[in-house]
C-alpha positions as CSV (number, residue, x, y, z in Angstrom):
1,M,-63.2,40.9,21.9
2,F,-62.5,44.5,22.9
3,Q,-60.4,44.9,26.0
4,T,-59.9,48.0,28.2
5,R,-56.4,49.2,29.0
6,R,-56.8,47.8,32.5
7,E,-57.8,44.4,31.2
8,M,-54.9,44.3,28.8
9,L,-52.5,45.1,31.6
10,Q,-54.0,42.4,33.9
11,R,-53.7,39.8,31.2
12,G,-50.5,40.9,29.8
13,S,-48.3,41.5,32.9
14,A,-47.2,39.4,35.8
15,G,-49.1,40.3,38.9
16,F,-46.0,40.1,41.0
17,G,-44.1,42.4,38.8
18,M,-46.4,45.3,39.5
19,I,-45.4,45.4,43.2
20,G,-42.5,47.3,44.7
21,L,-41.0,48.6,41.5
22,A,-40.1,52.2,42.2
23,G,-37.0,51.3,44.2
24,S,-35.8,49.3,41.2
25,L,-36.6,52.2,38.9
26,K,-34.6,54.6,41.1
27,T,-31.6,52.4,40.9
28,A,-31.9,52.1,37.2
29,G,-32.1,55.9,36.9
30,L,-35.6,55.8,35.4
31,L,-37.4,58.0,37.9
32,N,-37.8,61.7,37.3
33,D,-37.4,64.7,39.4
34,A,-40.8,64.4,41.2
35,S,-39.8,61.0,42.6
36,A,-36.4,62.4,43.6
37,A,-38.3,64.5,46.1
38,V,-38.7,61.3,48.2
39,S,-34.9,61.3,48.8
40,D,-34.9,65.0,49.5
41,N,-37.5,64.3,52.3
42,R,-34.9,62.2,54.0
43,N,-32.3,64.9,53.6
44,A,-30.0,62.5,51.8
45,D,-29.8,60.2,48.9
46,A,-30.8,56.6,49.2
47,S,-27.4,55.6,50.7
48,S,-25.9,54.9,54.1
49,H,-24.8,57.7,56.5
50,F,-21.5,55.8,57.2
51,A,-19.8,52.6,56.2
52,P,-22.3,49.7,56.8
53,R,-21.4,46.5,58.5
54,A,-24.5,44.7,57.1
55,K,-25.8,45.0,53.6
56,R,-29.0,42.9,54.1
57,V,-31.2,41.7,56.9
58,I,-33.2,38.5,57.5
59,F,-35.6,38.9,60.4
60,L,-36.9,35.5,61.7
61,Q,-40.0,36.4,63.8
62,M,-41.1,33.7,66.2
63,N,-44.8,34.8,66.4
64,G,-46.4,34.2,69.8
65,A,-43.2,34.7,71.9
66,P,-40.7,31.9,72.8
67,S,-39.8,31.3,76.5
68,H,-36.4,32.8,77.3
69,V,-36.1,30.6,80.4
70,D,-36.5,27.4,78.2
71,T,-34.1,28.5,75.5
72,F,-31.3,31.0,76.1
73,D,-31.6,32.2,79.8
74,P,-31.1,29.4,82.4
75,K,-32.5,30.1,85.8
76,P,-31.6,27.4,88.4
77,A,-33.2,29.6,91.1
78,L,-36.6,28.6,89.6
79,K,-36.0,25.1,90.8
80,K,-35.0,26.2,94.3
81,H,-38.0,28.4,94.6
82,E,-40.5,26.2,92.7
83,G,-44.1,26.9,93.6
84,E,-43.4,30.2,95.2
85,Q,-45.3,33.2,93.9
86,P,-43.3,36.1,92.4
87,S,-43.1,39.3,94.4
88,G,-42.9,42.9,93.4
89,K,-44.9,44.8,90.8
90,L,-46.4,42.6,88.1
91,Y,-48.3,43.6,84.9
92,K,-50.8,40.9,85.7
93,A,-51.0,39.0,89.0
94,S,-49.9,35.4,89.0
95,K,-52.9,33.0,89.4
96,G,-50.9,29.8,88.7
97,S,-48.8,27.5,90.9
98,G,-45.8,29.9,91.2
99,F,-42.3,29.7,89.7
100,M,-41.9,26.9,87.2
101,P,-38.4,25.6,86.5
102,S,-37.5,24.6,83.0
103,P,-37.2,20.9,82.5
104,F,-34.5,21.3,79.9
105,R,-30.8,21.0,80.5
106,F,-28.5,24.0,79.6
107,K,-24.9,23.8,78.7
108,P,-22.2,26.0,77.1
109,H,-21.5,25.6,73.4
110,G,-18.6,26.4,71.1
111,E,-15.3,28.0,72.0
112,S,-17.1,31.0,73.3
113,G,-19.2,29.0,75.7
114,V,-22.6,30.5,74.7
115,V,-25.2,28.8,77.0
116,M,-28.4,27.5,75.6
117,S,-30.8,24.7,76.2
118,E,-30.9,21.1,74.9
119,L,-33.8,22.2,72.6
120,L,-31.3,24.0,70.4
121,P,-28.6,21.5,69.4
122,N,-28.1,22.8,65.9
123,L,-27.8,26.4,67.0
124,G,-25.3,25.1,69.6
125,R,-23.0,24.1,66.7
126,V,-23.0,27.7,65.4
127,A,-22.8,29.2,68.9
128,D,-19.7,31.2,68.1
129,D,-21.6,33.1,65.5
130,L,-24.5,34.0,67.8
131,C,-24.9,37.3,69.8
132,V,-27.5,36.4,72.4
133,L,-29.3,39.4,73.9
134,R,-30.5,38.3,77.4
135,S,-31.8,41.7,78.5
136,M,-34.5,42.6,76.1
137,H,-37.6,44.4,77.3
138,T,-40.6,46.1,75.7
139,N,-43.7,48.1,76.6
140,V,-46.7,45.8,76.7
141,P,-47.1,42.0,77.1
142,N,-49.9,41.7,74.5
143,H,-49.5,40.4,71.0
144,E,-50.9,43.2,69.0
145,P,-49.0,46.1,70.6
146,G,-45.9,43.8,71.1
147,L,-45.7,42.9,67.4
148,L,-46.3,46.5,66.4
149,M,-43.5,47.7,68.7
150,M,-41.1,45.0,67.5
151,N,-41.9,45.8,63.8
152,S,-42.5,49.5,63.8
153,G,-41.4,51.0,67.1
154,N,-44.9,52.0,68.1
155,I,-47.7,50.1,69.8
156,Q,-50.3,51.5,67.5
157,P,-50.7,50.6,63.8
158,I,-49.7,54.1,62.6
159,R,-46.0,53.9,61.7
160,P,-43.8,52.4,59.0
161,C,-42.2,49.1,59.8
162,L,-38.4,48.4,60.2
163,G,-38.1,46.9,56.7
164,S,-39.7,49.9,55.1
165,W,-37.4,52.3,56.9
166,A,-34.4,50.3,55.8
167,S,-35.6,50.3,52.2
168,Y,-36.3,54.0,52.4
169,G,-32.9,54.8,53.8
170,L,-30.9,52.6,51.5
171,G,-32.9,52.0,48.4
172,T,-32.9,48.7,46.5
173,G,-29.9,46.3,46.1
174,N,-31.2,45.1,42.7
175,Q,-33.1,46.2,39.6
176,N,-35.5,43.3,39.0
177,L,-36.7,42.3,42.5
178,P,-38.3,44.2,45.4
179,S,-36.1,45.7,48.1
180,F,-38.3,44.4,50.9
181,V,-40.1,41.0,51.0
182,S,-42.3,39.6,53.8
183,L,-42.6,35.8,53.8
184,C,-45.7,34.8,55.6
185,P,-47.4,31.3,55.3
186,G,-50.5,32.6,57.0
187,L,-51.8,35.9,58.4
188,P,-50.2,36.8,61.8
189,V,-51.9,38.8,64.5
190,V,-52.2,42.4,63.3
191,G,-51.5,41.3,59.7
192,P,-50.3,43.5,56.9
193,Q,-49.5,46.4,59.2
194,L,-46.4,44.5,60.3
195,W,-44.9,45.1,56.8
196,S,-46.6,48.4,56.0
197,N,-45.0,51.5,54.7
198,S,-47.6,53.6,56.5
199,F,-46.9,57.3,55.5
200,L,-43.7,56.5,53.7
201,P,-44.1,56.3,49.8
202,G,-45.8,53.1,48.6
203,E,-42.6,51.8,47.0
204,Y,-41.3,51.0,50.5
205,Q,-44.0,48.6,51.5
206,A,-43.0,44.9,51.5
207,T,-44.0,42.5,48.8
208,A,-45.9,39.9,50.8
209,I,-45.5,36.3,49.8
210,D,-47.6,33.4,51.1
211,T,-45.1,30.6,51.5
212,S,-47.7,27.9,52.6
213,D,-47.3,26.4,49.1
214,M,-43.8,26.7,47.6
215,T,-44.9,25.8,44.1
216,I,-43.7,28.8,42.0
217,E,-47.1,29.4,40.4
218,K,-48.7,29.5,43.9
219,L,-46.0,31.8,45.3
220,I,-46.3,34.4,42.6
221,A,-49.7,35.0,40.9
222,N,-49.6,35.3,37.1
223,I,-45.8,34.7,36.9
224,K,-46.5,32.7,33.8
225,H,-49.0,33.8,31.2
226,P,-51.6,31.0,30.6
227,R,-51.7,31.5,26.8
228,L,-49.2,34.0,25.4
229,S,-45.5,33.4,24.7
230,R,-42.9,35.9,25.8
231,S,-42.7,37.4,22.3
232,E,-46.5,37.7,22.2
233,Q,-46.5,39.5,25.6
234,R,-43.8,41.8,24.3
235,K,-46.0,42.8,21.4
236,Q,-48.9,43.3,23.7
237,L,-46.9,45.4,26.1
238,D,-45.6,47.5,23.2
239,L,-49.2,48.2,22.2
240,L,-50.0,49.2,25.7
241,Q,-47.0,51.5,25.8
242,R,-48.0,53.3,22.6
243,L,-51.5,53.8,24.1
244,N,-50.0,55.2,27.2
245,Q,-47.7,57.5,25.3
246,I,-50.8,59.0,23.5
247,H,-52.5,59.3,26.8
248,M,-49.4,61.0,28.3
249,A,-49.0,63.4,25.4
250,K,-52.3,65.0,26.5
251,R,-51.1,65.3,30.1
252,Q,-47.7,66.8,30.1
253,N,-45.5,66.7,33.3
254,D,-47.5,63.9,34.9
255,P,-44.7,62.1,36.8
256,A,-47.0,59.4,38.2
257,L,-48.1,58.3,34.7
258,E,-44.6,58.4,33.3
259,T,-43.4,56.3,36.2
260,Q,-46.1,53.7,35.6
261,I,-45.3,53.4,32.0
262,K,-41.7,52.6,32.8
263,A,-42.8,50.3,35.6
264,M,-44.8,48.2,33.2
265,E,-41.6,47.6,31.2
266,L,-39.6,46.6,34.2
267,A,-42.5,44.3,35.4
268,F,-42.1,42.4,32.1
269,E,-38.4,41.9,32.7
270,M,-39.1,40.8,36.3
271,Q,-41.1,37.8,35.2
272,R,-38.0,35.8,34.2
273,E,-35.8,36.6,37.2
274,A,-38.5,36.2,39.9
275,S,-39.5,32.8,38.5
276,E,-35.9,31.6,39.0
277,V,-35.1,33.3,42.4
278,F,-38.3,32.1,44.1
279,D,-37.9,28.5,42.9
280,I,-36.2,26.6,45.7
281,S,-36.5,23.4,43.8
282,R,-33.4,24.5,42.0
283,E,-31.4,23.9,45.1
284,P,-29.4,20.6,45.4
285,D,-30.7,17.8,47.6
286,Y,-28.1,18.3,50.3
287,I,-29.2,21.8,50.8
288,H,-32.9,20.8,51.2
289,K,-31.8,18.1,53.7
290,A,-29.8,20.6,55.7
291,Y,-32.7,23.0,56.1
292,G,-35.5,20.5,56.5
293,N,-38.9,20.0,54.9
294,T,-41.2,22.2,56.9
295,I,-42.9,25.4,55.9
296,F,-40.5,27.4,58.1
297,S,-37.4,25.6,56.8
298,K,-38.4,26.2,53.2
299,G,-39.0,29.9,54.0
300,C,-35.5,30.1,55.4
301,L,-34.1,28.7,52.2
302,L,-36.1,31.1,50.1
303,A,-34.9,34.0,52.3
304,R,-31.3,33.0,51.5
305,R,-32.0,33.0,47.8
306,L,-33.7,36.4,48.0
307,V,-30.8,38.1,49.8
308,E,-28.4,36.3,47.6
309,N,-30.1,38.1,44.6
310,G,-30.1,41.6,46.0
311,V,-33.2,41.8,48.2
312,R,-32.4,44.2,51.0
313,F,-34.7,43.1,53.8
314,V,-36.5,39.8,54.3
315,Q,-39.0,39.5,57.1
316,M,-40.3,36.0,57.9
317,H,-43.1,35.2,60.2
318,Y,-43.3,31.8,62.0
319,V,-47.0,31.3,61.5
320,T,-49.2,28.8,59.7
321,S,-52.5,29.0,57.8
322,K,-54.2,27.6,61.0
323,N,-52.2,29.2,63.7
324,K,-51.4,33.0,63.9
325,Q,-49.0,32.6,66.9
326,P,-47.6,29.1,67.3
327,W,-45.1,30.2,70.1
328,D,-48.0,31.4,72.3
329,T,-47.7,28.5,74.7
330,H,-50.3,29.3,77.3
331,S,-50.8,25.6,77.7
332,D,-48.4,22.6,77.3
333,N,-45.4,24.9,77.2
334,N,-42.8,22.2,77.5
335,N,-44.0,19.8,74.8
336,R,-44.8,22.7,72.4
337,H,-41.4,24.2,72.8
338,R,-39.9,20.8,72.0
339,Q,-41.8,20.8,68.7
340,L,-41.3,24.4,67.8
341,C,-37.6,24.6,68.7
342,S,-36.9,21.4,66.8
343,D,-38.2,23.1,63.6
344,S,-36.8,26.6,64.2
345,D,-33.4,25.3,65.5
346,K,-32.6,23.2,62.5
347,A,-33.6,25.7,59.8
348,T,-32.1,28.7,61.5
349,A,-28.8,27.0,62.1
350,A,-28.8,25.8,58.4
351,L,-29.4,29.3,57.2
352,I,-26.5,30.7,59.3
353,T,-24.2,27.9,58.1
354,D,-25.2,28.3,54.5
355,L,-24.6,32.0,54.5
356,K,-21.3,31.5,56.2
357,Q,-20.2,29.0,53.6
358,R,-21.1,31.4,50.9
359,G,-19.2,34.2,52.4
360,M,-22.3,36.2,53.1
361,L,-22.8,36.0,56.9
362,E,-20.3,38.7,57.6
363,D,-22.5,41.3,55.9
364,T,-25.9,39.6,56.4
365,L,-27.7,40.4,59.7
366,I,-29.9,37.6,61.1
367,I,-32.4,38.5,63.8
368,W,-34.2,35.8,65.7
369,G,-36.9,36.4,68.4
370,G,-40.5,37.0,69.4
371,E,-42.4,40.1,70.4
372,F,-41.6,39.4,74.1
373,G,-40.9,36.4,76.3
374,R,-42.9,34.1,78.6
375,T,-43.4,34.2,82.4
376,P,-40.9,32.3,84.6
377,Y,-44.0,31.2,86.6
378,A,-46.8,28.9,85.6
379,Q,-50.1,29.8,84.0
380,P,-53.0,27.8,85.4
381,N,-54.4,24.9,83.4
382,K,-57.1,22.4,84.2
383,N,-54.8,19.7,82.9
384,K,-51.8,19.8,85.3
385,K,-49.8,17.9,82.8
386,K,-50.1,20.7,80.3
387,I,-49.1,23.7,82.3
388,G,-48.2,26.8,80.2
389,R,-46.4,30.1,80.5
390,D,-48.1,33.6,80.1
391,H,-46.8,36.7,78.2
392,H,-43.8,38.4,79.7
393,H,-42.3,41.7,78.6
394,T,-39.9,43.0,81.3
395,G,-37.1,40.6,80.4
396,F,-36.6,38.2,77.5
397,S,-34.0,36.9,75.0
398,M,-33.3,37.3,71.2
399,F,-30.2,36.7,69.2
400,L,-28.4,38.3,66.3
401,A,-25.9,36.6,64.0
402,G,-23.5,38.0,61.3
403,G,-23.8,41.5,59.9
404,G,-21.1,43.0,62.1
405,T,-22.2,41.7,65.4
406,K,-20.0,40.0,68.0
407,G,-20.4,36.3,67.6
408,G,-20.0,34.0,70.7
409,T,-21.5,36.7,72.9
410,M,-24.1,36.6,75.8
411,Y,-25.0,40.2,76.4
412,G,-27.1,41.6,79.3
413,A,-28.9,39.7,82.0
414,T,-32.2,39.3,83.8
415,D,-32.5,38.8,87.6
416,E,-32.1,35.3,89.2
417,F,-35.7,34.4,88.2
418,G,-35.7,35.8,84.7
419,M,-38.4,38.3,85.7
420,N,-36.7,41.6,84.8
421,A,-33.8,42.7,82.6
422,V,-31.3,44.2,85.1
423,E,-27.9,44.4,83.4
424,N,-27.2,46.2,80.1
425,R,-30.9,46.5,79.4
426,I,-32.0,46.7,75.7
427,H,-35.3,48.2,74.8
428,V,-36.8,47.5,71.3
429,H,-36.0,51.1,70.4
430,D,-32.3,50.3,71.2
431,L,-32.5,47.2,69.0
432,H,-33.9,49.2,66.1
433,A,-31.2,51.9,66.5
434,T,-28.5,49.2,66.5
435,I,-29.9,47.4,63.4
436,L,-30.0,50.7,61.5
437,H,-26.5,51.5,62.7
438,L,-25.2,48.1,61.4
439,L,-26.9,49.0,58.0
440,G,-24.9,52.3,58.0
441,L,-27.9,54.5,59.0
442,D,-28.0,56.9,61.9
443,H,-31.4,56.4,63.5
444,E,-31.6,60.0,64.5
445,R,-30.9,61.3,61.0
446,L,-33.2,58.8,59.1
447,T,-36.3,60.9,59.1
448,Y,-39.4,61.5,57.0
449,R,-41.5,64.7,57.2
450,Y,-45.2,63.9,57.5
451,S,-48.1,66.1,58.7
452,G,-45.7,68.9,59.8
453,R,-43.4,66.7,61.8
454,D,-40.1,64.8,61.2
455,F,-40.7,61.1,62.0
456,R,-38.2,58.4,62.6
457,L,-38.3,54.7,63.5
458,T,-37.1,55.2,67.1
459,D,-39.2,58.3,67.6
460,V,-37.5,60.2,70.4
461,H,-35.9,57.1,71.9
462,G,-33.2,54.6,71.2
463,R,-29.4,54.2,71.6
464,V,-27.0,52.1,69.6
465,V,-25.7,49.1,71.6
466,N,-22.1,49.5,70.7
467,D,-21.0,46.7,73.0
468,I,-22.4,44.0,70.6
469,I,-20.8,45.4,67.4
470,A,-17.6,43.7,66.3
């Protein structure tokens, strides 16, 4: 039966392989002068501005926002003033029962004495590798703008995300896999804009992978051809390439067409490597046991395999197919944090330990946190046994590990109630500037000219937090 060129391509190529190829082509020296203009727009080649401390990033995003006063920021004053209403200027007036102390015990861990709650026993064992940021703050305590700010530095869905900027600045670290991958077992609030390239060239958008089913055929569509052997696919691709060459001969100096022809060839080569790298069943039993058997834990293991094989930036969202923001504990805060922390704590600690044992933690930056924090005071609930906490943006906690950061550090502070960041305050712009700095990129020099203006991730803001750099 006659097939169009498009049908032949769809049947003959791996669907996954057609995504995110240009960065790999650039590294392989296959792109022509027209695509080189992308680098010229940055006013530098795809390389660091100075010696990097981190070569790769894994951003573990706790969608919905964990409570800082139940995890990394103990506030004994909440017990003393339990039931009192917060004073001062509030984004939204408290309508609940006032200050609510955490029921969880806090204690120092490791030689450094990093303090965290009993909900995080496994992270406690790697405390000396953690750089806990206790003075984070952001612009708005709503999920959509909060997630956009944390991911793209702007509260509107109009800018490239952090991973896209990193890929644009540094290029790819491999020839057969994407530079930027987003692992997402469900669709979070906002959705694909969280891993969007926006106005940056399309090659810098993340390859999004649904990790709700880790079967390799489910992870990557069309990774195995249903009928053709590899040699048969080779013949089919050769035919396609001859047709494309005839097509190109009539359209001289068409860089987009020439790039696509070469991309098809590379896509064919990607089928083999991707099927191996994304297959976590190849890991030994003791590794699976260390990480756990949840969706999030399997995603953490996959993230390690990806960065181990040259993926520059991995973004992982803590969501499920049924819950877009699991950490959004408006009700039953305490019990839900017990469940959520149990999962995240084990897998995250296993990831840090695994990377360290492989000698990769020193140049792999781990980022853990939500889009903001949760209120130190209670949110009303008809069921008094399931009291929750509301959104809170003026003071919250995150942590970094590896990648040139100071392990065993607690940096910054909120006030006695955990309401506001008051010491060594870190805005999201500052966090972004610091992440880029660790990757060897100057956030003020990493720009892209669009619509008559030079844009950057931090816009006109941001400072590098040098105190947390080792």
